[in-house]
N, C-alpha and C positions, 0 to 999 in steps of 0.2 A: 651202133657199134658194128664193126666188121670182124668176123672170126674166120679162120682158115680151118677147114675140117672136111670130113668125108663121111657119108653114110654107106656102109658096106653090108652086103648080104653074103654070108659065107656059111655053108653047110646048114642052111635054113635059119641062121641067126642073123638078125638085123641089128647093127650096132653103129654108134657114131665114134669117130676118132677126131679129137679136137686138138690143134696145136696151141700150146700155151708157153709162156715164158718159164724158165726153170725156177724162178722165184715162187711160182704157183705150186710147183710139185715138191719144193723143199720142205714144206710144212704140211703135216697131215690135215690140220684144221682148214687151211686154205684150199687144199686139194678137195676135201669133202664139200666145202662150201661152193666151190666153183662147179663141181659136178652137179650139185643140187640145183644151182641156178641154171645151168645148161639143160637140165632135164625138162624144163618148161618148153624149150625150143625143139628138143628131140625126145618127145614123149614115148613112153613104153619101150625104150631101148637102152641097153647098157651104154654108158659113156666112158670112153677110154681117153685119158688125157695124155698127150705126147709133148715132151720137151726135149731139147737137144742140149748136149753138153758143149763145152768149148771146142771140141773136135768135130762137132756136127753129128755125133752119134745119137740116135733117137733112144729115148727111154719112155716106156709106156706104163701107165698106171690105171688099174681097173681090174675087171674080171680076169682071173688068171688064165683061163683057157683062151680067151681072146688075145691077151697079152702075148702068150706063147705063139699064137698064130702070127701076130704082127711082127714078132721078132724073126720069124722065118721068111719074111718077104722084104724086099728093098723098099726104102722110103718112097722112091719114085714110082712104085707100083700102086701106091694108094691114090685113088682118084680125087685129089684135093680140089676144092673149090671154095669160093668166098660165100659166106652167109652173112646177110645183113639182118641183124636182130635189133629190136627196139624194146 
């Protein structure tokens, strides 16, 4: 499986941002399960899920301080890359 994400270090905190479909972030149980599954591939770091609405506006889900930071930057400032996970 290929996912789009980024590992970012900001103010000494290393975290992962993963792009997902909005259907993942619409339901709390699905969001929690997805973050739990991804934690295997991004160990020991907070995982923030990002989905976009129909206008392309990003919405972030995860640790509040990191979400606030991500809201303050443009989507194209995130160093996105593809991760191949199995």
